[in-house]
C-alpha positions as CSV (number, residue, x, y, z in Angstrom):
1,M,94.2,140.0,114.8
2,A,92.5,136.6,115.2
3,P,89.0,136.7,115.1
4,P,87.1,135.5,118.1
5,T,84.6,132.7,118.5
6,S,82.2,134.7,120.7
7,D,78.3,134.4,120.7
8,S,78.4,137.9,118.8
9,Q,80.0,136.2,115.7
10,S,77.3,133.7,115.2
11,G,75.9,133.9,111.7
12,I,78.9,135.5,110.3
13,S,80.6,133.5,107.3
14,S,84.1,132.7,107.3
15,R,84.6,135.0,104.4
16,A,83.2,138.1,106.3
17,R,85.1,137.1,109.5
18,D,88.6,137.1,107.5
19,L,87.7,140.3,105.6
20,H,86.5,142.1,108.9
21,F,89.4,141.1,111.2
22,R,92.0,141.9,108.5
23,S,90.8,145.2,107.8
24,I,91.2,148.6,109.6
25,V,88.0,149.4,111.4
26,I,87.5,152.5,112.6
27,D,84.5,154.0,114.8
28,T,84.7,157.9,114.5
29,H,82.4,158.6,117.7
30,V,81.7,157.0,120.9
31,D,80.7,158.8,124.3
32,T,82.4,156.3,126.5
33,T,84.5,158.8,128.1
34,Q,81.5,159.8,130.3
35,R,81.9,156.4,131.8
36,L,85.5,157.2,132.7
37,V,84.7,160.2,134.5
38,F,81.5,159.2,136.4
39,D,81.8,155.6,136.9
40,N,85.6,154.8,137.6
41,F,85.4,152.6,134.5
42,D,88.0,150.4,133.5
43,L,88.3,149.8,129.6
44,G,90.1,146.6,130.4
45,E,87.3,144.5,131.9
46,R,84.5,143.1,129.9
47,H,81.2,144.7,131.2
48,S,77.7,143.5,130.9
49,D,76.4,147.1,130.3
50,G,77.1,149.8,127.8
51,S,78.8,149.2,124.6
52,V,82.6,149.7,124.6
53,D,85.5,148.2,126.4
54,I,88.7,146.6,125.4
55,P,87.4,142.9,125.2
56,R,84.4,143.9,123.2
57,M,86.3,146.1,120.8
58,R,88.6,142.9,120.3
59,D,85.6,140.9,119.6
60,G,84.7,143.6,117.1
61,G,87.6,143.7,115.3
62,V,88.0,147.7,116.1
63,S,91.2,149.1,115.1
64,A,90.7,152.7,116.2
65,I,88.1,154.3,118.0
66,F,87.3,158.2,118.6
67,F,86.5,159.0,122.2
68,A,84.3,162.0,122.4
69,I,85.3,165.0,125.1
70,W,81.9,166.3,126.1
71,V,80.3,168.7,128.5
72,P,76.7,169.9,128.1
73,A,75.9,173.0,126.0
74,T,74.7,174.6,129.0
75,V,78.2,174.5,130.9
76,T,80.2,177.1,129.3
77,G,83.4,179.3,130.1
78,R,86.5,178.1,132.0
79,D,84.3,175.5,133.7
80,A,83.6,173.8,130.4
81,V,87.3,173.9,129.4
82,Q,88.5,172.4,132.9
83,R,86.0,169.6,132.6
84,A,87.2,169.0,128.8
85,L,90.6,168.7,130.1
86,G,89.8,166.5,132.9
87,Q,88.4,163.9,130.3
88,I,91.3,164.3,127.9
89,A,93.4,163.4,131.2
90,A,91.0,160.4,131.9
91,V,91.3,158.9,128.2
92,R,95.1,159.4,128.3
93,R,95.1,157.5,131.4
94,Q,93.2,154.5,130.2
95,A,96.1,154.4,127.4
96,E,98.7,154.2,130.0
97,L,96.9,151.5,132.0
98,H,96.2,149.4,129.2
99,A,99.4,149.9,127.0
100,H,99.5,146.3,125.8
101,D,96.0,146.8,124.1
102,L,95.7,150.6,123.6
103,T,97.9,153.3,121.8
104,L,97.2,156.9,121.8
105,A,96.9,158.3,118.6
106,R,96.0,161.4,116.6
107,T,97.0,160.7,112.9
108,A,96.4,158.1,110.2
109,E,99.9,157.0,110.4
110,D,99.3,156.3,114.2
111,I,96.3,154.1,113.4
112,C,98.2,152.1,110.9
113,R,101.1,151.8,113.3
114,A,98.9,150.7,116.0
115,H,97.1,148.0,113.8
116,D,100.4,146.7,112.4
117,V,101.6,145.8,116.2
118,G,98.0,144.7,117.2
119,R,96.8,147.4,119.3
120,I,93.6,149.5,119.5
121,A,94.1,153.1,118.4
122,L,92.6,155.3,120.9
123,L,91.9,159.0,119.5
124,M,90.1,161.8,121.1
125,A,87.3,164.5,119.7
126,I,85.9,167.6,121.2
127,E,82.4,167.5,121.0
128,G,80.9,171.0,120.9
129,G,82.9,174.3,120.3
130,H,81.5,176.0,123.1
131,M,84.5,174.3,125.1
132,I,87.0,176.4,123.5
133,N,85.2,179.4,125.5
134,H,85.8,181.7,122.4
135,D,89.5,181.4,122.6
136,L,91.8,180.0,119.9
137,G,94.6,179.3,122.4
138,V,92.1,176.9,123.9
139,L,91.4,175.1,120.4
140,R,95.2,174.9,120.1
141,E,95.8,173.3,123.6
142,Y,93.1,170.7,122.8
143,A,95.1,169.9,119.7
144,S,98.5,169.8,121.4
145,L,97.0,167.2,123.8
146,G,95.8,164.8,121.1
147,A,92.3,166.0,119.7
148,S,92.1,165.2,116.3
149,Y,88.6,166.8,115.5
150,M,86.0,169.1,117.0
151,T,82.3,169.0,116.4
152,L,81.3,172.8,116.1
153,T,78.1,172.8,118.2
154,H,76.2,170.3,120.2
155,T,72.5,170.5,121.0
156,R,72.7,174.5,121.1
157,S,74.0,177.1,119.3
158,S,77.3,178.3,120.6
159,D,78.3,182.1,120.4
160,W,79.9,181.3,116.9
161,A,77.8,178.6,115.1
162,D,74.1,177.3,114.8
163,A,73.2,173.9,115.9
164,S,70.7,171.9,113.9
165,T,68.7,171.5,116.9
166,D,68.2,175.2,117.9
167,K,67.1,178.5,116.8
168,P,69.7,179.8,114.4
169,A,71.8,182.9,116.0
170,H,74.4,183.7,113.4
171,N,72.9,182.6,110.0
172,G,75.5,179.6,110.3
173,L,78.8,180.7,111.2
174,S,80.0,184.3,112.6
175,E,83.3,185.6,111.7
176,F,84.9,184.2,114.5
177,G,83.5,180.6,113.6
178,K,85.3,181.2,110.2
179,E,88.3,182.0,112.2
180,V,88.0,178.8,114.2
181,I,87.6,176.8,110.8
182,R,90.7,178.3,109.4
183,E,92.7,177.5,112.6
184,M,91.7,174.1,112.6
185,N,92.7,173.7,109.1
186,R,96.1,175.1,110.0
187,L,96.3,172.7,113.0
188,G,95.3,169.7,111.0
189,M,92.3,169.2,112.9
190,I,89.1,167.6,111.3
191,V,86.3,169.8,111.1
192,D,83.2,168.0,112.4
193,V,79.8,168.9,110.8
194,S,77.5,166.8,112.8
195,H,75.1,168.7,114.9
196,I,75.3,172.1,113.0
197,S,72.5,173.5,110.9
198,D,72.3,173.1,107.3
199,K,73.2,176.9,106.8
200,A,76.4,176.3,109.0
201,L,77.5,173.2,107.1
202,S,77.2,175.3,103.9
203,D,79.3,177.9,105.5
204,V,82.1,175.4,106.7
205,L,82.2,173.9,103.1
206,A,82.9,177.4,101.9
207,C,85.4,178.1,104.2
208,S,87.6,175.3,105.0
209,A,90.6,174.3,102.9
210,A,90.6,170.9,103.9
211,P,88.0,168.1,103.3
212,V,85.5,167.7,106.7
213,F,83.4,164.9,107.8
214,A,80.2,164.2,109.9
215,S,81.5,162.0,112.5
216,H,78.1,160.5,113.7
217,S,75.1,161.7,111.3
218,S,72.7,159.4,109.1
219,C,70.7,160.1,106.1
220,R,67.7,162.3,106.4
221,A,65.9,160.9,103.2
222,L,65.4,157.7,105.3
223,C,64.9,159.3,108.6
224,E,63.7,162.9,109.0
225,T,65.5,164.6,111.7
226,P,67.9,167.7,111.7
227,R,70.6,165.6,112.9
228,N,70.8,163.7,109.8
229,L,72.1,164.9,106.4
230,S,70.1,165.5,103.7
231,D,71.1,164.1,100.2
232,G,72.2,167.5,99.0
233,A,74.6,168.0,102.2
234,I,75.9,164.4,101.7
235,E,76.6,165.4,97.9
236,A,78.2,168.7,98.9
237,L,80.3,167.0,101.8
238,A,81.6,164.3,99.2
239,A,82.3,167.0,96.5
240,K,84.7,168.3,99.2
241,G,86.3,165.0,99.8
242,G,84.5,164.2,103.1
243,V,82.9,161.5,104.7
244,V,79.6,160.8,106.4
245,Q,80.1,158.6,109.5
246,I,76.9,156.7,109.8
247,N,75.1,156.9,113.1
248,F,73.5,153.8,114.9
249,H,71.1,155.8,117.2
250,V,67.5,154.1,116.5
251,G,66.1,157.7,116.4
252,F,68.2,158.5,113.5
253,L,67.8,155.2,111.7
254,S,63.9,154.7,111.7
255,Q,61.4,157.0,110.7
256,E,58.8,154.5,112.3
257,F,60.5,154.9,115.5
258,R,60.6,158.9,115.4
259,D,57.1,159.2,114.4
260,A,56.1,156.8,117.2
261,E,58.3,158.3,120.0
262,K,56.8,161.9,118.9
263,A,53.2,160.4,119.2
264,Q,54.0,159.4,122.7
265,P,52.8,162.4,125.1
266,G,55.7,163.5,127.3
267,F,58.1,160.8,126.5
268,D,61.1,162.9,126.5
269,K,59.9,164.6,129.8
270,Q,59.3,161.1,131.3
271,V,62.7,160.0,130.3
272,E,64.5,162.9,131.6
273,S,62.6,162.5,135.0
274,E,63.3,159.1,135.5
275,T,67.0,159.3,134.4
276,A,67.2,162.4,136.9
277,K,65.7,160.2,139.8
278,R,68.0,157.4,139.3
279,C,71.2,158.9,138.3
280,G,71.3,162.5,139.7
281,E,74.3,164.4,137.8
282,N,76.0,161.1,136.8
283,V,75.7,161.5,132.8
284,A,77.1,158.1,132.0
285,C,74.1,156.7,134.3
286,K,71.5,158.7,132.6
287,L,72.5,157.4,129.1
288,L,72.3,153.9,130.1
289,E,69.2,154.5,131.9
290,S,67.7,156.1,128.5
291,D,68.7,152.8,126.9
292,R,66.7,150.9,129.5
293,I,63.8,152.8,129.5
294,V,63.5,152.8,125.6
295,R,63.8,149.0,125.5
296,A,61.4,148.6,128.2
297,W,58.8,150.8,126.1
298,V,59.6,148.5,123.0
299,A,58.9,145.5,125.1
300,E,55.4,147.1,126.2
301,G,54.6,147.8,122.6
302,K,55.0,151.5,122.8
303,L,58.0,152.0,120.6
304,P,58.7,149.8,117.5
305,R,61.8,147.4,117.3
306,V,64.6,148.8,115.6
307,D,67.0,146.3,114.0
308,W,70.7,146.8,113.4
309,S,70.0,146.1,109.6
310,K,68.8,149.6,109.4
311,I,72.7,150.8,109.7
312,V,73.2,149.1,106.5
313,E,70.2,150.7,104.7
314,H,71.7,154.1,105.6
315,I,75.2,153.0,104.6
316,D,73.6,152.0,101.2
317,R,71.9,155.3,100.9
318,A,74.9,157.2,101.5
319,V,76.8,155.4,99.3
320,K,74.5,155.7,96.5
321,V,74.2,159.6,97.0
322,A,78.0,160.3,97.8
323,G,79.8,157.4,96.3
324,I,81.9,154.7,97.8
325,D,84.7,156.6,98.9
326,H,82.7,159.1,101.2
327,V,80.9,156.9,103.5
328,G,82.4,155.5,107.3
329,L,80.8,154.4,110.6
330,G,80.4,156.8,113.8
331,S,78.3,154.6,116.2
332,D,77.7,157.0,118.8
333,F,78.1,153.9,121.3
334,D,77.3,154.9,124.9
335,G,75.7,157.9,123.6
336,A,72.5,156.7,122.2
337,V,70.1,154.2,122.1
338,M,71.4,151.1,119.8
339,P,69.3,149.1,117.6
340,Y,68.8,145.5,118.4
341,G,71.6,143.2,117.3
342,M,74.4,146.0,117.6
343,E,74.2,146.7,121.3
344,D,77.9,147.0,121.7
345,A,81.1,146.9,119.5
346,S,81.6,143.1,119.4
347,H,78.6,143.2,116.6
348,L,80.4,145.2,114.3
349,P,81.4,142.2,112.0
350,R,77.7,142.0,111.2
351,I,77.9,145.0,108.9
352,T,80.6,143.4,107.1
353,E,78.6,140.4,106.3
354,A,75.7,142.4,105.6
355,L,77.7,144.4,103.2
356,L,79.1,141.2,101.3
357,Q,75.4,140.0,101.0
358,R,74.4,143.1,99.3
359,G,77.0,142.5,96.8
360,Y,79.7,145.0,97.7
361,G,83.3,144.1,96.6
362,E,85.8,143.4,99.5
363,E,87.9,146.7,98.7
364,Q,84.7,148.6,98.9
365,I,83.8,147.3,102.2
366,Q,87.4,148.1,103.6
367,K,86.8,151.6,102.4
368,I,83.6,151.7,104.6
369,L,84.8,150.2,107.5
370,G,87.8,152.5,107.8
371,G,89.7,153.3,104.5
372,N,87.8,156.3,103.7
373,T,88.5,158.0,107.1
374,L,92.2,157.3,107.0
375,R,92.3,158.9,103.6
376,L,90.3,162.1,105.1
377,M,92.8,162.3,107.8
378,Q,95.8,162.1,105.7
379,N,94.3,164.8,103.2
380,V,93.3,167.0,106.2
381,A,97.0,166.7,107.5
382,A,98.4,167.5,104.0
383,A,96.3,170.5,103.9
384,A,97.9,171.8,107.2
385,K,101.3,171.7,105.5
């Protein structure tokens, strides 16, 4: 893939550009699926808002990207299943419409084959175990339709697993939750520990026969939020052969931002009220509007500006704790507020440049960009055989 010459590549050295665009670059979590469902969004066009489309993925050297299949944790039962199936169909449709650029994928081998022919591998993930409706048959259906991993919870505890942002209901995983893990191992689906409680994570590591990952979580030591992983959790994940995929959300990167956000009276309610007023039930619109509101507050001095270099600080911390073989990228593009300078996928080469400047070797950087994720996927598949 030839490096582009767009504005997003300014300040990138020729060495970094060459390394980045000959590497396999994998983003393990984006929420662009919501745009496909609510906005009749075409991935083939270059857009001025949001973070992901084919032109900007090309500019950013993206080799593979995981589209999250997500419905709110408040939506359960068959309704959740039907919505999930509709989103899976929408992602598959984009692969059909843009077959010259995209290839639907599920395995590491699929990603490598797509890379060899210059296409972007499009993968899917189930974000929230409530969407299986307490039915392993539904889990198997998702896997058969191409889902490569499942995040066990979202913001609320499910009826079999505890979320990091909710009161514990099961002291980690219920017995059925452990059945889910074993079935995912059998299916070759990656178990995703982002969003789950510390105790649930511990239960997963004890139960899973395969390595697991955190698809979009950062380092709690640098920004204290239950959605980030503690050093102990990162170490345990690495000991199991897993990978922590660093999340780009400003509220997970910057302690200063998180403290300032907490200090603003009624901030969450104001964002919720304004987005509901402008967007109704359009989730994609709400996510974009939340980003606009936060940036307006930054411009007014109510919240601190968070620079993209914070991503590299979290990568560096995770490498120091877990080792170079256990860190990757899970941006949360189109699902969170991005730091300045990393507004969309076109800016990903900046990470390669920054890692070179920090003294990382080229092979080490290639592991972070995608190599570690490929190895994890291969090991999960091997454990299923």
